[in-house]
VMD Tcl script that draws the C-alpha trace (Angstrom):
set ca {
  {6.57 4.16 -57.76}
  {6.28 7.51 -56.00}
  {9.48 8.80 -54.47}
  {9.42 9.03 -50.68}
  {8.97 12.54 -49.36}
  {12.24 13.91 -48.06}
  {12.59 15.10 -44.50}
  {13.06 18.66 -45.78}
  {9.80 18.50 -47.77}
  {7.97 17.17 -44.70}
  {9.43 19.95 -42.55}
  {8.38 22.62 -45.07}
  {4.86 21.15 -45.22}
  {4.70 21.22 -41.39}
  {5.61 24.93 -41.32}
  {3.13 25.77 -44.11}
  {0.42 24.04 -42.05}
  {1.52 25.92 -38.92}
  {1.29 29.34 -40.61}
  {-2.11 28.55 -42.21}
  {-3.43 27.34 -38.84}
  {-2.08 30.46 -37.12}
  {-3.68 32.72 -39.75}
  {-7.06 31.07 -39.01}
  {-6.51 31.89 -35.33}
  {-6.61 28.20 -34.33}
  {-4.08 28.54 -31.53}
  {-4.89 25.22 -29.85}
  {-4.28 23.45 -33.17}
  {-0.97 25.32 -33.48}
  {0.09 24.19 -30.00}
  {-0.53 20.59 -31.14}
  {2.25 21.09 -33.73}
  {4.82 21.92 -31.01}
  {6.85 19.47 -28.95}
  {6.08 19.33 -25.22}
  {9.54 20.76 -24.48}
  {9.24 23.49 -27.16}
  {11.88 26.25 -26.88}
  {11.30 29.86 -27.96}
  {14.30 32.13 -28.52}
  {12.93 35.67 -28.50}
  {14.79 38.96 -29.06}
  {15.27 41.02 -25.91}
  {14.91 37.98 -23.63}
  {18.30 36.70 -22.41}
  {17.27 33.07 -21.81}
  {15.16 30.76 -23.97}
  {11.49 30.37 -22.98}
  {10.16 26.85 -22.55}
  {6.86 25.15 -23.30}
  {4.08 25.38 -25.89}
  {1.94 27.55 -23.59}
  {4.59 30.30 -23.71}
  {4.25 30.30 -27.50}
  {0.45 30.37 -27.18}
  {0.53 33.44 -24.91}
  {2.57 35.36 -27.49}
  {0.27 34.32 -30.34}
  {-2.79 35.18 -28.24}
  {-1.39 38.70 -27.62}
  {-0.94 39.19 -31.39}
  {-4.51 38.03 -32.08}
  {-6.00 40.25 -29.37}
  {-4.16 43.27 -30.77}
  {-4.68 42.43 -34.45}
  {-7.80 40.23 -34.82}
  {-7.69 40.36 -38.66}
  {-4.03 39.27 -38.83}
  {-2.94 38.16 -42.31}
  {0.23 36.15 -42.74}
  {2.13 35.93 -46.05}
  {5.08 33.57 -46.25}
  {7.50 35.28 -48.67}
  {10.33 32.75 -48.53}
  {10.73 29.32 -46.96}
  {13.53 26.83 -47.29}
  {14.94 23.98 -45.26}
  {18.11 22.02 -44.63}
  {18.54 19.14 -42.21}
  {16.21 19.64 -39.24}
  {15.90 23.43 -39.79}
  {13.42 25.58 -41.72}
  {13.98 29.30 -42.40}
  {11.03 31.57 -43.14}
  {10.66 35.20 -44.20}
  {7.12 36.22 -43.33}
  {5.00 39.37 -43.72}
  {2.27 40.18 -41.18}
  {-0.55 42.66 -41.85}
  {-3.51 43.60 -39.73}
  {-5.54 46.31 -38.03}
  {-4.74 47.45 -34.50}
  {-8.17 46.78 -32.95}
  {-7.14 45.71 -29.44}
  {-4.55 46.61 -26.82}
  {-1.07 45.39 -27.79}
  {1.94 45.72 -25.46}
  {0.03 48.31 -23.43}
  {-0.98 50.45 -26.43}
  {-4.78 50.76 -26.78}
  {-6.39 50.13 -30.19}
  {-5.69 52.82 -32.80}
  {-7.57 51.20 -35.74}
  {-4.39 51.73 -37.80}
  {-3.34 49.29 -40.50}
  {0.01 47.70 -39.71}
  {2.53 45.83 -41.78}
  {5.76 44.26 -40.51}
  {8.08 41.41 -41.37}
  {9.85 38.70 -39.44}
  {12.73 36.35 -40.17}
  {12.17 33.04 -38.39}
  {14.16 29.86 -37.99}
  {12.64 26.60 -36.75}
  {14.11 23.28 -35.63}
  {11.96 20.22 -36.26}
  {11.95 17.01 -34.20}
  {10.07 14.16 -35.84}
  {6.80 15.70 -37.03}
  {6.69 18.60 -34.55}
  {8.26 22.03 -34.14}
  {10.83 21.83 -31.32}
  {12.47 25.24 -31.29}
  {12.13 28.69 -32.83}
  {14.36 31.72 -33.24}
  {12.21 34.67 -34.31}
  {13.26 38.20 -35.25}
  {10.09 40.21 -35.88}
  {10.57 43.87 -36.79}
  {8.96 45.05 -33.54}
  {10.45 48.56 -33.86}
  {8.54 49.07 -37.10}
  {5.34 47.62 -35.62}
  {5.51 49.75 -32.46}
  {6.20 52.91 -34.53}
  {3.05 52.19 -36.55}
  {0.81 51.98 -33.46}
  {2.53 54.50 -31.15}
  {0.60 57.67 -30.38}
  {1.76 60.55 -32.54}
  {2.09 64.06 -31.02}
  {-1.18 65.00 -32.79}
  {-3.00 62.26 -30.81}
  {-2.39 63.98 -27.47}
}
mol new
graphics top color blue
foreach p $ca { graphics top sphere $p radius 0.5 }
foreach p [lrange $ca 0 end-1] q [lrange $ca 1 end] { graphics top cylinder $p $q radius 0.2 }
display resetview
């Protein structure tokens, strides 16, 4: 008889699906993986943000800025209702991102992310993307002026 899948294994599979779906740019399908009362804890924002549409807006901004976004999960492990992920993003700056017009530069940055799972959905995230590195890669250099 096959052993029942553990909660941790199910949670890891859920996150793998979420990252694959995100990499395909299927944002509506990603939103389906979030609870209705999803909570996003984002650096630089004092209070948590609420709702799957908040997550979607952030993902949409990434896709508009980097339409060829590639996502490599470098580490993923879980315990209890939490999953921790170390992820590497790569792409080309082909659209405006955080007010910076497209530069056509290749970018590469990492993020450390923690998720809380409720049932078979993602209920909360704490993300720490290396935004300083990303913004340095797309910021105009003195030679651009």
